[in-house]
Structure formats: structure tokens, C-alpha cells
N, CA, C, O and the ligand as a Tripos MOL2 file, in Angstrom:
@<TRIPOS>MOLECULE
protein
  285   283    72     0     0
PROTEIN
NO_CHARGES

@<TRIPOS>ATOM
      1 N           0.8600   -1.2550    0.0860 N.3       1 MET1
      2 CA         -0.0400   -0.0730   -0.0250 C.3       1 MET1
      3 C           0.8510    1.2590    0.0110 C.2       1 MET1
      4 O           1.8880    1.3090    0.6730 O.2       1 MET1
      5 N           0.3960    2.2830   -0.7140 N.am      2 THR2
      6 CA          1.1350    3.5150   -0.6990 C.3       2 THR2
      7 C           0.1230    4.7380   -0.7210 C.2       2 THR2
      8 O          -1.0820    4.5380   -0.8710 O.2       2 THR2
      9 N           0.5920    5.8670   -0.5830 N.am      3 SER3
     10 CA         -0.4310    6.9490   -0.6730 C.3       3 SER3
     11 C           0.0980    8.0770   -1.7450 C.2       3 SER3
     12 O           1.2780    8.2060   -2.0680 O.2       3 SER3
     13 N          -0.7930    8.7220   -2.1440 N.am      4 ARG4
     14 CA         -0.5560    9.8060   -3.0750 C.3       4 ARG4
     15 C          -1.2430   11.0150   -2.6790 C.2       4 ARG4
     16 O          -2.3470   11.0070   -2.1350 O.2       4 ARG4
     17 N          -0.4960   12.1880   -2.9910 N.am      5 LYS5
     18 CA         -1.3330   13.4610   -2.7500 C.3       5 LYS5
     19 C          -1.5380   14.0180   -4.2250 C.2       5 LYS5
     20 O          -0.5960   14.2460   -4.9840 O.2       5 LYS5
     21 N          -2.8190   14.2020   -4.5310 N.am      6 ILE6
     22 CA         -3.1590   14.7680   -5.8790 C.3       6 ILE6
     23 C          -3.6700   16.0420   -5.8980 C.2       6 ILE6
     24 O          -4.7990   16.2210   -5.4430 O.2       6 ILE6
     25 N          -2.9580   17.0730   -6.4010 N.am      7 ASP7
     26 CA         -3.4670   18.3040   -6.5740 C.3       7 ASP7
     27 C          -4.5120   18.5590   -7.5500 C.2       7 ASP7
     28 O          -4.2060   18.1660   -8.6760 O.2       7 ASP7
     29 N          -5.7040   19.1250   -7.4460 N.am      8 ILE8
     30 CA         -6.8560   19.0430   -8.4270 C.3       8 ILE8
     31 C          -7.2560   20.4800   -8.5380 C.2       8 ILE8
     32 O          -7.3850   21.2320   -7.5720 O.2       8 ILE8
     33 N          -7.4570   20.8330   -9.9070 N.am      9 GLU9
     34 CA         -8.0300   22.1810  -10.1010 C.3       9 GLU9
     35 C          -9.5760   21.9610  -10.7140 C.2       9 GLU9
     36 O          -9.9030   21.0390  -11.4610 O.2       9 GLU9
     37 N         -10.4230   23.0020  -10.2320 N.am     10 GLY10
     38 CA        -11.7110   22.9600  -10.7770 C.3      10 GLY10
     39 C         -12.9450   22.5410   -9.7490 C.2      10 GLY10
     40 O         -14.1330   22.6400  -10.0550 O.2      10 GLY10
     41 N         -12.5080   22.1140   -8.6300 N.am     11 MET11
     42 CA        -13.4980   21.7350   -7.6870 C.3      11 MET11
     43 C         -14.1450   23.0130   -6.9790 C.2      11 MET11
     44 O         -13.3860   23.8060   -6.4220 O.2      11 MET11
     45 N         -15.4600   23.2270   -6.9830 N.am     12 SER12
     46 CA        -15.9740   24.3010   -6.2840 C.3      12 SER12
     47 C         -17.1010   24.0990   -5.3650 C.2      12 SER12
     48 O         -17.6850   25.0710   -4.8880 O.2      12 SER12
     49 N         -17.4420   22.8870   -5.0880 N.am     13 CYS13
     50 CA        -18.6090   22.6240   -4.0540 C.3      13 CYS13
     51 C         -18.5420   21.2020   -3.6450 C.2      13 CYS13
     52 O         -17.7370   20.4010   -4.1200 O.2      13 CYS13
     53 N         -19.4720   20.9140   -2.6950 N.am     14 GLY14
     54 CA        -19.5220   19.4800   -2.1920 C.3      14 GLY14
     55 C         -19.7690   18.4540   -3.2640 C.2      14 GLY14
     56 O         -19.2820   17.3250   -3.2080 O.2      14 GLY14
     57 N         -20.5450   18.8800   -4.2460 N.am     15 HIS15
     58 CA        -20.8200   17.9550   -5.3340 C.3      15 HIS15
     59 C         -19.5030   17.5830   -6.0640 C.2      15 HIS15
     60 O         -19.3130   16.4060   -6.3700 O.2      15 HIS15
     61 N         -18.6450   18.4780   -6.3360 N.am     16 CYS16
     62 CA        -17.5110   18.3490   -6.9850 C.3      16 CYS16
     63 C         -16.6260   17.1860   -6.1160 C.2      16 CYS16
     64 O         -16.1310   16.1940   -6.6510 O.2      16 CYS16
     65 N         -16.5430   17.4540   -4.9090 N.am     17 VAL17
     66 CA        -15.8990   16.4900   -3.9190 C.3      17 VAL17
     67 C         -16.5380   15.1280   -4.0870 C.2      17 VAL17
     68 O         -15.8210   14.1270   -4.0830 O.2      17 VAL17
     69 N         -17.6990   15.0480   -4.2170 N.am     18 LYS18
     70 CA        -18.2940   13.7610   -4.2010 C.3      18 LYS18
     71 C         -17.9940   13.1110   -5.5570 C.2      18 LYS18
     72 O         -17.7350   11.9080   -5.5900 O.2      18 LYS18
     73 N         -18.0130   13.8390   -6.6680 N.am     19 TRP19
     74 CA        -17.7510   13.2370   -7.9460 C.3      19 TRP19
     75 C         -16.2930   12.6770   -8.0510 C.2      19 TRP19
     76 O         -15.9910   11.5910   -8.5470 O.2      19 TRP19
     77 N         -15.4390   13.5950   -7.5050 N.am     20 VAL20
     78 CA        -13.9220   13.1300   -7.4480 C.3      20 VAL20
     79 C         -13.6940   11.8840   -6.6060 C.2      20 VAL20
     80 O         -13.0420   10.9090   -6.9810 O.2      20 VAL20
     81 N         -14.3650   12.0300   -5.2980 N.am     21 THR21
     82 CA        -14.3400   10.7780   -4.4720 C.3      21 THR21
     83 C         -14.9220    9.5470   -5.0990 C.2      21 THR21
     84 O         -14.3470    8.4730   -4.9190 O.2      21 THR21
     85 N         -15.8380    9.6010   -5.7030 N.am     22 ASP22
     86 CA        -16.5090    8.4010   -6.3510 C.3      22 ASP22
     87 C         -15.6560    7.8880   -7.5390 C.2      22 ASP22
     88 O         -15.4940    6.6960   -7.7990 O.2      22 ASP22
     89 N         -15.1570    8.8780   -8.1940 N.am     23 ALA23
     90 CA        -14.3370    8.5090   -9.4060 C.3      23 ALA23
     91 C         -13.0880    7.7850   -8.8510 C.2      23 ALA23
     92 O         -12.7210    6.7130   -9.3340 O.2      23 ALA23
     93 N         -12.4670    8.3660   -7.8690 N.am     24 LEU24
     94 CA        -11.1620    7.6130   -7.3450 C.3      24 LEU24
     95 C         -11.5130    6.2490   -6.6850 C.2      24 LEU24
     96 O         -10.7640    5.2770   -6.7850 O.2      24 LEU24
     97 N         -12.6090    6.2280   -6.0530 N.am     25 MET25
     98 CA        -12.9330    4.9500   -5.3240 C.3      25 MET25
     99 C         -13.2040    3.9330   -6.3790 C.2      25 MET25
    100 O         -13.0360    2.7570   -6.0560 O.2      25 MET25
    101 N         -13.6310    4.2270   -7.6880 N.am     26 SER26
    102 CA        -13.9850    3.1610   -8.5150 C.3      26 SER26
    103 C         -12.7610    2.6460   -9.3080 C.2      26 SER26
    104 O         -12.8740    1.8170  -10.2110 O.2      26 SER26
    105 N         -11.5930    3.1820   -8.9210 N.am     27 VAL27
    106 CA        -10.3040    2.7660   -9.5980 C.3      27 VAL27
    107 C          -9.9800    1.4280   -8.8510 C.2      27 VAL27
    108 O         -10.0510    1.3410   -7.6250 O.2      27 VAL27
    109 N          -9.6400    0.4450   -9.6280 N.am     28 ASN28
    110 CA         -9.1630   -0.8420   -9.0350 C.3      28 ASN28
    111 C          -7.9000   -0.5450   -8.1420 C.2      28 ASN28
    112 O          -6.9650    0.1560   -8.5300 O.2      28 ASN28
    113 N          -7.9630   -1.1180   -6.9670 N.am     29 GLY29
    114 CA         -6.8050   -0.8820   -6.2070 C.3      29 GLY29
    115 C          -6.8930    0.2220   -5.2180 C.2      29 GLY29
    116 O          -6.2240    0.1930   -4.1860 O.2      29 GLY29
    117 N          -7.6710    1.1580   -5.4960 N.am     30 VAL30
    118 CA         -7.7820    2.2830   -4.4910 C.3      30 VAL30
    119 C          -8.5990    1.9420   -3.3970 C.2      30 VAL30
    120 O          -9.7270    1.4840   -3.5840 O.2      30 VAL30
    121 N          -8.1110    2.1320   -2.2170 N.am     31 LYS31
    122 CA         -8.6230    1.5980   -0.8610 C.3      31 LYS31
    123 C          -9.4170    2.8000   -0.1580 C.2      31 LYS31
    124 O         -10.4740    2.6640    0.4580 O.2      31 LYS31
    125 N          -8.7190    4.0100   -0.3600 N.am     32 ASP32
    126 CA         -9.3700    5.1990    0.3880 C.3      32 ASP32
    127 C          -9.1350    6.3570   -0.4070 C.2      32 ASP32
    128 O          -8.1500    6.4350   -1.1420 O.2      32 ASP32
    129 N         -10.0600    7.3400   -0.2910 N.am     33 ALA33
    130 CA         -9.7430    8.6990   -1.0410 C.3      33 ALA33
    131 C         -10.4050    9.8410   -0.2040 C.2      33 ALA33
    132 O         -11.6220    9.9760   -0.0860 O.2      33 ALA33
    133 N          -9.4440   10.6610    0.3730 N.am     34 GLN34
    134 CA        -10.0000   11.8090    1.2020 C.3      34 GLN34
    135 C          -9.8120   13.0730    0.2730 C.2      34 GLN34
    136 O          -8.6930   13.5090    0.0020 O.2      34 GLN34
    137 N         -10.8850   13.5830   -0.1550 N.am     35 VAL35
    138 CA        -10.8340   14.8220   -0.9780 C.3      35 VAL35
    139 C         -11.2080   16.0560   -0.3660 C.2      35 VAL35
    140 O         -12.2920   16.1920    0.2020 O.2      35 VAL35
    141 N         -10.2830   17.0380   -0.4660 N.am     36 SER36
    142 CA        -10.5260   18.2880    0.3450 C.3      36 SER36
    143 C         -10.7200   19.4820   -0.6880 C.2      36 SER36
    144 O          -9.8730   19.8400   -1.5050 O.2      36 SER36
    145 N         -11.9200   20.0100   -0.5190 N.am     37 LEU37
    146 CA        -12.3330   21.1680   -1.3070 C.3      37 LEU37
    147 C         -11.3600   22.4590   -0.9210 C.2      37 LEU37
    148 O         -10.9160   23.2190   -1.7810 O.2      37 LEU37
    149 N         -11.1110   22.5850    0.4100 N.am     38 GLU38
    150 CA        -10.1920   23.7230    0.9050 C.3      38 GLU38
    151 C          -8.9480   23.6500    0.3780 C.2      38 GLU38
    152 O          -8.3800   24.6270   -0.1100 O.2      38 GLU38
    153 N          -8.4130   22.4020    0.4490 N.am     39 SER39
    154 CA         -6.8430   22.1970    0.0710 C.3      39 SER39
    155 C          -6.7030   21.9780   -1.3600 C.2      39 SER39
    156 O          -5.6150   22.0990   -1.9220 O.2      39 SER39
    157 N          -7.9570   21.6040   -2.0680 N.am     40 ARG40
    158 CA         -7.9250   21.4330   -3.4250 C.3      40 ARG40
    159 C          -7.0670   20.2360   -3.7390 C.2      40 ARG40
    160 O          -6.2980   20.2850   -4.6990 O.2      40 ARG40
    161 N          -7.1620   19.0930   -2.9300 N.am     41 ASN41
    162 CA         -6.3670   17.9550   -3.3010 C.3      41 ASN41
    163 C          -7.0740   16.6210   -2.6970 C.2      41 ASN41
    164 O          -8.0180   16.6240   -1.9070 O.2      41 ASN41
    165 N          -6.4780   15.5820   -3.1850 N.am     42 ALA42
    166 CA         -7.0160   14.3230   -2.6960 C.3      42 ALA42
    167 C          -5.8750   13.6090   -1.9900 C.2      42 ALA42
    168 O          -4.7360   13.7850   -2.4210 O.2      42 ALA42
    169 N          -6.0610   12.8910   -1.0390 N.am     43 ILE43
    170 CA         -5.1310   11.9000   -0.4540 C.3      43 ILE43
    171 C          -5.6970   10.4640   -0.7240 C.2      43 ILE43
    172 O          -6.7770   10.0420   -0.3130 O.2      43 ILE43
    173 N          -4.8140    9.8080   -1.4610 N.am     44 VAL44
    174 CA         -5.4840    8.4250   -1.9320 C.3      44 VAL44
    175 C          -4.5600    7.3350   -1.3690 C.2      44 VAL44
    176 O          -3.3330    7.4180   -1.4250 O.2      44 VAL44
    177 N          -5.1980    6.3560   -0.8480 N.am     45 GLU45
    178 CA         -4.4570    5.1510   -0.3350 C.3      45 GLU45
    179 C          -4.7500    4.0930   -1.3650 C.2      45 GLU45
    180 O          -5.9060    3.7930   -1.6610 O.2      45 GLU45
    181 N          -3.6210    3.4930   -1.9440 N.am     46 MET46
    182 CA         -3.8550    2.4610   -2.8740 C.3      46 MET46
    183 C          -2.7950    1.4530   -2.9250 C.2      46 MET46
    184 O          -1.6450    1.6390   -2.5250 O.2      46 MET46
    185 N          -3.2600    0.3480   -3.4520 N.am     47 ASP47
    186 CA         -2.4040   -0.7780   -3.7470 C.3      47 ASP47
    187 C          -1.6570   -0.5320   -4.9230 C.2      47 ASP47
    188 O          -2.2540   -0.5270   -6.0000 O.2      47 ASP47
    189 N          -0.3760   -0.3170   -4.8740 N.am     48 GLU48
    190 CA          0.4150    0.1090   -6.1740 C.3      48 GLU48
    191 C           0.6480   -1.1090   -7.0140 C.2      48 GLU48
    192 O           1.2490   -0.9600   -8.0780 O.2      48 GLU48
    193 N           0.2660   -2.2150   -6.6770 N.am     49 THR49
    194 CA          0.4380   -3.3550   -7.5500 C.3      49 THR49
    195 C          -0.7570   -3.5340   -8.3360 C.2      49 THR49
    196 O          -0.7670   -4.3370   -9.2690 O.2      49 THR49
    197 N          -1.8570   -2.7820   -7.9990 N.am     50 VAL50
    198 CA         -3.0210   -2.8780   -8.7070 C.3      50 VAL50
    199 C          -3.3460   -1.4260   -9.5350 C.2      50 VAL50
    200 O          -3.5750   -1.3780  -10.7440 O.2      50 VAL50
    201 N          -3.3200   -0.4220   -8.7500 N.am     51 ALA51
    202 CA         -3.7060    0.8780   -9.1920 C.3      51 ALA51
    203 C          -2.4390    1.6670   -9.6840 C.2      51 ALA51
    204 O          -1.3750    1.5690   -9.0730 O.2      51 ALA51
    205 N          -2.5670    2.3920  -10.7160 N.am     52 THR52
    206 CA         -1.6050    3.2460  -11.2460 C.3      52 THR52
    207 C          -1.8290    4.7250  -11.1840 C.2      52 THR52
    208 O          -2.9550    5.2210  -11.2040 O.2      52 THR52
    209 N          -0.7350    5.4000  -11.1100 N.am     53 ASP53
    210 CA         -0.9660    6.8740  -11.0630 C.3      53 ASP53
    211 C          -1.6880    7.3940  -12.3020 C.2      53 ASP53
    212 O          -2.4530    8.3510  -12.1840 O.2      53 ASP53
    213 N          -1.4830    6.8120  -13.4900 N.am     54 GLU54
    214 CA         -2.2040    7.0650  -14.6960 C.3      54 GLU54
    215 C          -3.5800    6.8370  -14.5690 C.2      54 GLU54
    216 O          -4.3750    7.6490  -15.0440 O.2      54 GLU54
    217 N          -3.9900    5.7440  -13.9360 N.am     55 ALA55
    218 CA         -5.4470    5.3290  -13.8030 C.3      55 ALA55
    219 C          -6.1450    6.2760  -12.8410 C.2      55 ALA55
    220 O          -7.3120    6.6280  -13.0160 O.2      55 ALA55
    221 N          -5.4130    6.6700  -11.8410 N.am     56 VAL56
    222 CA         -6.0250    7.6040  -10.7890 C.3      56 VAL56
    223 C          -6.1760    8.9040  -11.4190 C.2      56 VAL56
    224 O          -7.1960    9.5420  -11.1570 O.2      56 VAL56
    225 N          -5.2220    9.4430  -12.2930 N.am     57 THR57
    226 CA         -5.2810   10.6570  -12.9380 C.3      57 THR57
    227 C          -6.3590   10.7300  -13.9770 C.2      57 THR57
    228 O          -7.0240   11.7570  -14.1160 O.2      57 THR57
    229 N          -6.5430    9.6670  -14.7050 N.am     58 GLU58
    230 CA         -7.5620    9.5960  -15.6910 C.3      58 GLU58
    231 C          -8.9500    9.5970  -15.1630 C.2      58 GLU58
    232 O          -9.8600   10.2170  -15.7120 O.2      58 GLU58
    233 N          -9.0890    8.8980  -14.1030 N.am     59 ALA59
    234 CA        -10.6130    8.8400  -13.3100 C.3      59 ALA59
    235 C         -10.8130   10.4190  -12.9810 C.2      59 ALA59
    236 O         -11.9030   10.9160  -13.2650 O.2      59 ALA59
    237 N          -9.9560   11.1050  -12.4830 N.am     60 ILE60
    238 CA        -10.3730   12.5410  -12.0920 C.3      60 ILE60
    239 C         -10.6430   13.2630  -13.3330 C.2      60 ILE60
    240 O         -11.5640   14.0800  -13.3310 O.2      60 ILE60
    241 N          -9.8770   13.0430  -14.5170 N.am     61 ARG61
    242 CA        -10.1220   13.9780  -15.7880 C.3      61 ARG61
    243 C         -11.3540   13.5380  -16.3140 C.2      61 ARG61
    244 O         -12.1210   14.3460  -16.8380 O.2      61 ARG61
    245 N         -11.6470   12.2190  -16.2180 N.am     62 ARG62
    246 CA        -12.8850   11.8330  -16.7890 C.3      62 ARG62
    247 C         -14.2180   12.4850  -16.2510 C.2      62 ARG62
    248 O         -15.2080   12.5930  -16.9750 O.2      62 ARG62
    249 N         -14.1890   12.8880  -15.0180 N.am     63 VAL63
    250 CA        -15.4260   13.4120  -14.4550 C.3      63 VAL63
    251 C         -15.1220   15.0130  -14.5510 C.2      63 VAL63
    252 O         -15.8660   15.7680  -13.9240 O.2      63 VAL63
    253 N         -14.1800   15.4830  -15.2250 N.am     64 GLY64
    254 CA        -14.1400   16.9080  -15.5900 C.3      64 GLY64
    255 C         -13.2140   17.7870  -14.8300 C.2      64 GLY64
    256 O         -13.3430   19.0100  -14.8760 O.2      64 GLY64
    257 N         -12.3010   17.2150  -14.1430 N.am     65 TYR65
    258 CA        -11.4470   18.2090  -13.3650 C.3      65 TYR65
    259 C          -9.8720   17.9540  -13.7750 C.2      65 TYR65
    260 O          -9.4810   16.9460  -14.3640 O.2      65 TYR65
    261 N          -9.1450   18.9150  -13.4070 N.am     66 THR66
    262 CA         -7.7700   18.9830  -13.8670 C.3      66 THR66
    263 C          -6.7940   18.4710  -12.7750 C.2      66 THR66
    264 O          -6.7990   18.9110  -11.6250 O.2      66 THR66
    265 N          -5.9770   17.5290  -13.2170 N.am     67 VAL67
    266 CA         -4.9130   17.0890  -12.2750 C.3      67 VAL67
    267 C          -3.7170   17.9930  -12.4380 C.2      67 VAL67
    268 O          -3.1690   18.1440  -13.5290 O.2      67 VAL67
    269 N          -3.3290   18.5810  -11.3470 N.am     68 VAL68
    270 CA         -2.1470   19.6050  -11.3900 C.3      68 VAL68
    271 C          -0.8520   18.7860  -11.0870 C.2      68 VAL68
    272 O           0.1830   19.0000  -11.7190 O.2      68 VAL68
    273 N          -0.9310   17.8880  -10.1500 N.am     69 SER69
    274 CA          0.1990   17.2000   -9.8020 C.3      69 SER69
    275 C          -0.1040   15.9080   -8.9790 C.2      69 SER69
    276 O          -1.1360   15.8740   -8.3090 O.2      69 SER69
    277 N           0.7690   14.8210   -9.0000 N.am     70 VAL70
    278 CA          0.5510   13.7120   -8.1480 C.3      70 VAL70
    279 C           1.8650   13.5900   -7.5660 C.2      70 VAL70
    280 O           2.8730   13.6110   -8.2710 O.2      70 VAL70
    281 N           1.9020   13.4580   -6.2600 N.am     71 THR71
    282 CA          3.1220   13.3140   -5.4950 C.3      71 THR71
    283 C           3.0320   12.1500   -4.4420 C.2      71 THR71
    284 O           3.9920   11.9020   -3.7130 O.2      71 THR71
    285 CU        -19.1460   21.5550   -7.2950 Cu       72 CU72
@<TRIPOS>BOND
     1     1     2 1
     2     2     3 1
     3     3     4 2
     4     3     5 am
     5     5     6 1
     6     6     7 1
     7     7     8 2
     8     7     9 am
     9     9    10 1
    10    10    11 1
    11    11    12 2
    12    11    13 am
    13    13    14 1
    14    14    15 1
    15    15    16 2
    16    15    17 am
    17    17    18 1
    18    18    19 1
    19    19    20 2
    20    19    21 am
    21    21    22 1
    22    22    23 1
    23    23    24 2
    24    23    25 am
    25    25    26 1
    26    26    27 1
    27    27    28 2
    28    27    29 am
    29    29    30 1
    30    30    31 1
    31    31    32 2
    32    31    33 am
    33    33    34 1
    34    34    35 1
    35    35    36 2
    36    35    37 am
    37    37    38 1
    38    38    39 1
    39    39    40 2
    40    39    41 am
    41    41    42 1
    42    42    43 1
    43    43    44 2
    44    43    45 am
    45    45    46 1
    46    46    47 1
    47    47    48 2
    48    47    49 am
    49    49    50 1
    50    50    51 1
    51    51    52 2
    52    51    53 am
    53    53    54 1
    54    54    55 1
    55    55    56 2
    56    55    57 am
    57    57    58 1
    58    58    59 1
    59    59    60 2
    60    59    61 am
    61    61    62 1
    62    62    63 1
    63    63    64 2
    64    63    65 am
    65    65    66 1
    66    66    67 1
    67    67    68 2
    68    67    69 am
    69    69    70 1
    70    70    71 1
    71    71    72 2
    72    71    73 am
    73    73    74 1
    74    74    75 1
    75    75    76 2
    76    75    77 am
    77    77    78 1
    78    78    79 1
    79    79    80 2
    80    79    81 am
    81    81    82 1
    82    82    83 1
    83    83    84 2
    84    83    85 am
    85    85    86 1
    86    86    87 1
    87    87    88 2
    88    87    89 am
    89    89    90 1
    90    90    91 1
    91    91    92 2
    92    91    93 am
    93    93    94 1
    94    94    95 1
    95    95    96 2
    96    95    97 am
    97    97    98 1
    98    98    99 1
    99    99   100 2
   100    99   101 am
   101   101   102 1
   102   102   103 1
   103   103   104 2
   104   103   105 am
   105   105   106 1
   106   106   107 1
   107   107   108 2
   108   107   109 am
   109   109   110 1
   110   110   111 1
   111   111   112 2
   112   111   113 am
   113   113   114 1
   114   114   115 1
   115   115   116 2
   116   115   117 am
   117   117   118 1
   118   118   119 1
   119   119   120 2
   120   119   121 am
   121   121   122 1
   122   122   123 1
   123   123   124 2
   124   123   125 am
   125   125   126 1
   126   126   127 1
   127   127   128 2
   128   127   129 am
   129   129   130 1
   130   130   131 1
   131   131   132 2
   132   131   133 am
   133   133   134 1
   134   134   135 1
   135   135   136 2
   136   135   137 am
   137   137   138 1
   138   138   139 1
   139   139   140 2
   140   139   141 am
   141   141   142 1
   142   142   143 1
   143   143   144 2
   144   143   145 am
   145   145   146 1
   146   146   147 1
   147   147   148 2
   148   147   149 am
   149   149   150 1
   150   150   151 1
   151   151   152 2
   152   151   153 am
   153   153   154 1
   154   154   155 1
   155   155   156 2
   156   155   157 am
   157   157   158 1
   158   158   159 1
   159   159   160 2
   160   159   161 am
   161   161   162 1
   162   162   163 1
   163   163   164 2
   164   163   165 am
   165   165   166 1
   166   166   167 1
   167   167   168 2
   168   167   169 am
   169   169   170 1
   170   170   171 1
   171   171   172 2
   172   171   173 am
   173   173   174 1
   174   174   175 1
   175   175   176 2
   176   175   177 am
   177   177   178 1
   178   178   179 1
   179   179   180 2
   180   179   181 am
   181   181   182 1
   182   182   183 1
   183   183   184 2
   184   183   185 am
   185   185   186 1
   186   186   187 1
   187   187   188 2
   188   187   189 am
   189   189   190 1
   190   190   191 1
   191   191   192 2
   192   191   193 am
   193   193   194 1
   194   194   195 1
   195   195   196 2
   196   195   197 am
   197   197   198 1
   198   198   199 1
   199   199   200 2
   200   199   201 am
   201   201   202 1
   202   202   203 1
   203   203   204 2
   204   203   205 am
   205   205   206 1
   206   206   207 1
   207   207   208 2
   208   207   209 am
   209   209   210 1
   210   210   211 1
   211   211   212 2
   212   211   213 am
   213   213   214 1
   214   214   215 1
   215   215   216 2
   216   215   217 am
   217   217   218 1
   218   218   219 1
   219   219   220 2
   220   219   221 am
   221   221   222 1
   222   222   223 1
   223   223   224 2
   224   223   225 am
   225   225   226 1
   226   226   227 1
   227   227   228 2
   228   227   229 am
   229   229   230 1
   230   230   231 1
   231   231   232 2
   232   231   233 am
   233   233   234 1
   234   234   235 1
   235   235   236 2
   236   235   237 am
   237   237   238 1
   238   238   239 1
   239   239   240 2
   240   239   241 am
   241   241   242 1
   242   242   243 1
   243   243   244 2
   244   243   245 am
   245   245   246 1
   246   246   247 1
   247   247   248 2
   248   247   249 am
   249   249   250 1
   250   250   251 1
   251   251   252 2
   252   251   253 am
   253   253   254 1
   254   254   255 1
   255   255   256 2
   256   255   257 am
   257   257   258 1
   258   258   259 1
   259   259   260 2
   260   259   261 am
   261   261   262 1
   262   262   263 1
   263   263   264 2
   264   263   265 am
   265   265   266 1
   266   266   267 1
   267   267   268 2
   268   267   269 am
   269   269   270 1
   270   270   271 1
   271   271   272 2
   272   271   273 am
   273   273   274 1
   274   274   275 1
   275   275   276 2
   276   275   277 am
   277   277   278 1
   278   278   279 1
   279   279   280 2
   280   279   281 am
   281   281   282 1
   282   282   283 1
   283   283   284 2
@<TRIPOS>SUBSTRUCTURE
     1 MET1         2 RESIDUE 1 A MET
     2 THR2         6 RESIDUE 1 A THR
     3 SER3        10 RESIDUE 1 A SER
     4 ARG4        14 RESIDUE 1 A ARG
     5 LYS5        18 RESIDUE 1 A LYS
     6 ILE6        22 RESIDUE 1 A ILE
     7 ASP7        26 RESIDUE 1 A ASP
     8 ILE8        30 RESIDUE 1 A ILE
     9 GLU9        34 RESIDUE 1 A GLU
    10 GLY10       38 RESIDUE 1 A GLY
    11 MET11       42 RESIDUE 1 A MET
    12 SER12       46 RESIDUE 1 A SER
    13 CYS13       50 RESIDUE 1 A CYS
    14 GLY14       54 RESIDUE 1 A GLY
    15 HIS15       58 RESIDUE 1 A HIS
    16 CYS16       62 RESIDUE 1 A CYS
    17 VAL17       66 RESIDUE 1 A VAL
    18 LYS18       70 RESIDUE 1 A LYS
    19 TRP19       74 RESIDUE 1 A TRP
    20 VAL20       78 RESIDUE 1 A VAL
    21 THR21       82 RESIDUE 1 A THR
    22 ASP22       86 RESIDUE 1 A ASP
    23 ALA23       90 RESIDUE 1 A ALA
    24 LEU24       94 RESIDUE 1 A LEU
    25 MET25       98 RESIDUE 1 A MET
    26 SER26      102 RESIDUE 1 A SER
    27 VAL27      106 RESIDUE 1 A VAL
    28 ASN28      110 RESIDUE 1 A ASN
    29 GLY29      114 RESIDUE 1 A GLY
    30 VAL30      118 RESIDUE 1 A VAL
    31 LYS31      122 RESIDUE 1 A LYS
    32 ASP32      126 RESIDUE 1 A ASP
    33 ALA33      130 RESIDUE 1 A ALA
    34 GLN34      134 RESIDUE 1 A GLN
    35 VAL35      138 RESIDUE 1 A VAL
    36 SER36      142 RESIDUE 1 A SER
    37 LEU37      146 RESIDUE 1 A LEU
    38 GLU38      150 RESIDUE 1 A GLU
    39 SER39      154 RESIDUE 1 A SER
    40 ARG40      158 RESIDUE 1 A ARG
    41 ASN41      162 RESIDUE 1 A ASN
    42 ALA42      166 RESIDUE 1 A ALA
    43 ILE43      170 RESIDUE 1 A ILE
    44 VAL44      174 RESIDUE 1 A VAL
    45 GLU45      178 RESIDUE 1 A GLU
    46 MET46      182 RESIDUE 1 A MET
    47 ASP47      186 RESIDUE 1 A ASP
    48 GLU48      190 RESIDUE 1 A GLU
    49 THR49      194 RESIDUE 1 A THR
    50 VAL50      198 RESIDUE 1 A VAL
    51 ALA51      202 RESIDUE 1 A ALA
    52 THR52      206 RESIDUE 1 A THR
    53 ASP53      210 RESIDUE 1 A ASP
    54 GLU54      214 RESIDUE 1 A GLU
    55 ALA55      218 RESIDUE 1 A ALA
    56 VAL56      222 RESIDUE 1 A VAL
    57 THR57      226 RESIDUE 1 A THR
    58 GLU58      230 RESIDUE 1 A GLU
    59 ALA59      234 RESIDUE 1 A ALA
    60 ILE60      238 RESIDUE 1 A ILE
    61 ARG61      242 RESIDUE 1 A ARG
    62 ARG62      246 RESIDUE 1 A ARG
    63 VAL63      250 RESIDUE 1 A VAL
    64 GLY64      254 RESIDUE 1 A GLY
    65 TYR65      258 RESIDUE 1 A TYR
    66 THR66      262 RESIDUE 1 A THR
    67 VAL67      266 RESIDUE 1 A VAL
    68 VAL68      270 RESIDUE 1 A VAL
    69 SER69      274 RESIDUE 1 A SER
    70 VAL70      278 RESIDUE 1 A VAL
    71 THR71      282 RESIDUE 1 A THR
    72 CU72       285 GROUP 0 **** ****
């Protein structure tokens, strides 16, 4: 297991947080996703043997938000 901090642009309300959270949780290997509107980021706990940074990034883009960085 590992964690990533993903900086996200474009979230403006609680609905955005829910879309992003649901998108992240739908990625295979993601165990937890804590999305913060205030900090404009997501802390993702994931099994790195299953989930990839690309899959996580793509899931966020697919629901309409911009990934600024993954660290
Ligand atoms: Cu919103």
C-alpha cells in the first residue's frame, strides 16, 4: 500500500468533492480517497500493484477536473 497526494483544479462545491471521491474509489486498487475542497487535493491510499498513477489521474479527468500534480 502506498499513498499519493493529488492536486486538483476545478472543484467548487461539495458535489465536486463527491464526484472526485466516487471516481477515485471506482479505480481498481484504490482503498481510500480523502478529497478536500479547501486544500484542493485528494489523499489516496492505494495498492500500487493494482492501481497506477495514470489510472487515478485519468479517473479524475474523466469526471471533468484537472490534475495539477501527483506526489
Ligand atoms: Cu461542485
